[in-house]
C-alpha positions as CSV (number, residue, x, y, z in Angstrom):
1,X,124.0,81.5,32.1
2,X,126.0,82.0,35.3
3,X,127.5,79.2,37.4
4,X,129.0,79.8,40.8
5,X,131.5,77.5,42.3
6,X,131.0,78.2,46.0
7,X,134.2,76.3,47.1
8,X,136.4,78.6,45.1
9,X,134.3,81.8,45.0
10,X,134.4,81.7,41.2
11,X,131.6,82.9,38.9
12,X,131.5,81.6,35.3
13,X,129.5,83.2,32.5
14,X,128.6,80.8,29.8
15,X,126.7,80.8,26.5
16,X,124.7,77.8,25.3
17,X,124.6,75.9,21.9
18,X,121.5,75.7,19.8
19,X,119.4,72.6,20.1
20,X,117.9,70.8,17.1
21,X,115.4,68.0,16.8
22,X,116.9,65.6,14.2
23,X,115.8,62.6,12.2
24,X,117.8,60.8,9.5
25,X,115.6,62.2,6.7
26,X,112.1,63.3,6.1
27,X,111.2,60.1,4.2
28,X,112.5,57.8,6.9
29,X,109.7,58.1,9.5
30,X,110.7,54.9,11.2
31,X,114.1,56.1,12.5
32,X,114.5,57.3,16.1
33,X,114.8,61.1,16.3
34,X,117.5,62.6,18.5
35,X,118.4,66.0,20.0
36,X,121.5,67.5,18.6
37,X,123.5,70.5,19.9
38,X,125.3,72.8,17.5
39,X,127.1,76.1,17.5
40,X,129.8,78.1,19.3
41,X,129.8,78.8,23.0
42,X,132.1,80.3,25.6
43,X,132.9,80.1,29.3
44,X,134.6,82.9,31.1
45,X,135.7,83.4,34.7
46,X,136.2,87.0,35.7
47,X,138.1,86.1,38.9
48,X,140.8,84.0,37.2
49,X,140.7,85.3,33.6
50,X,140.6,81.8,32.2
51,X,138.2,81.2,29.3
52,X,137.2,78.5,26.9
53,X,135.8,78.5,23.4
54,X,133.6,75.5,22.6
55,X,132.2,74.3,19.3
56,X,129.3,71.7,19.2
57,X,129.5,70.1,15.8
58,X,126.3,69.0,14.1
59,X,126.3,65.7,12.3
60,X,126.9,65.9,8.6
61,X,124.0,64.6,6.4
62,X,126.2,61.7,5.2
63,X,128.7,60.0,7.6
64,X,130.2,61.7,10.6
65,X,129.4,61.2,14.2
66,X,126.7,62.7,16.5
67,X,127.5,64.8,19.6
68,X,131.0,65.9,18.6
69,X,132.6,68.7,20.5
70,X,135.9,70.6,20.2
71,X,137.2,73.2,22.6
72,X,140.2,75.4,23.5
73,X,141.1,76.6,26.9
74,X,143.0,79.9,27.3
75,X,145.0,81.3,30.2
76,X,144.4,84.9,31.2
77,X,145.6,87.3,28.4
78,X,146.9,84.5,26.2
79,X,146.0,84.3,22.5
80,X,147.0,80.6,22.1
81,X,145.2,77.9,24.0
82,X,147.1,75.8,26.5
83,X,144.7,72.9,26.1
84,X,142.6,71.5,23.2
85,X,139.7,69.2,23.8
86,X,137.8,66.9,21.5
87,X,135.3,64.0,21.8
88,X,131.6,63.6,22.5
89,X,129.8,65.9,24.9
90,X,127.8,63.0,26.2
91,X,130.7,60.5,26.3
92,X,134.5,60.8,26.5
93,X,136.4,63.9,25.9
94,X,140.2,63.9,25.4
95,X,142.6,66.8,26.2
96,X,145.8,67.7,24.4
97,X,148.1,70.1,26.3
98,X,150.8,72.3,24.8
99,X,153.2,70.3,27.0
100,X,152.6,67.3,24.8
101,X,150.6,65.5,27.4
102,X,147.4,63.7,26.2
103,X,144.8,62.6,28.7
104,X,141.1,61.8,29.2
105,X,139.6,65.2,30.1
106,X,136.3,63.7,31.2
107,X,134.2,60.6,30.8
108,X,130.6,61.7,31.3
109,X,129.4,58.1,31.4
110,X,131.3,57.6,34.7
111,X,130.1,60.8,36.4
112,X,127.6,60.3,39.2
113,X,124.1,61.7,38.8
114,X,123.5,64.4,41.4
115,X,120.0,65.3,42.2
116,X,119.4,69.1,41.8
117,X,118.3,71.2,44.7
118,X,115.3,73.3,44.0
119,X,113.3,75.5,46.4
120,X,109.7,74.3,47.1
121,X,107.1,75.8,44.8
122,X,105.5,77.7,47.7
123,X,108.8,79.5,48.3
124,X,109.2,80.5,44.6
125,X,108.2,83.8,43.1
126,X,105.4,83.8,40.4
127,X,107.8,84.0,37.5
128,X,110.4,81.5,38.7
129,X,110.6,78.6,36.2
130,X,109.1,75.7,38.1
131,X,106.3,77.9,39.5
132,X,105.5,79.5,36.2
133,X,105.5,76.2,34.2
134,X,104.0,73.9,36.9
135,X,100.7,73.4,35.1
136,X,102.3,72.7,31.8
137,X,104.7,70.1,33.4
138,X,101.9,68.4,35.3
139,X,99.7,68.1,32.3
140,X,102.5,66.7,30.2
141,X,103.2,64.1,32.9
142,X,99.6,62.9,32.7
143,X,99.7,63.1,28.9
144,X,96.9,65.8,28.6
145,X,98.4,67.7,25.7
146,X,95.3,70.0,25.3
147,X,95.5,71.1,29.0
148,X,99.3,71.5,28.7
149,X,98.8,73.7,25.6
150,X,96.1,75.7,27.4
151,X,98.4,76.2,30.4
152,X,101.3,77.2,28.2
153,X,99.1,80.0,26.6
């Protein structure tokens, strides 16, 4: 993916983790399933040269926590990170800097929800996501799985 920060004229190229549908185990059909992220990702800024290596940790079968993340942030041309991050990607993440400073990196629970801006369907090209999938989305909303499946095909 590509994210542009207009205020700084910076462009970030990033990769995404894998997504998994999980349940405690196959015999436990009464448990609530959850979505889990897992795998290695990266974020790179060509303008500044800063980059980050991120690992989304999957929950072990026994014990462990869900939604764990660790990351390292590197200055341009450096092999050692100047900051290490750990915590939960959907909760609080903590930063440890090489200076010895420890701090809350981000608390996602305290972040405001910002409504995304999307062009109107009539202004989108045929293969833009919302235009392409509009019939699938509509039929899922009205719980018509057969029509959603037909639209998907």
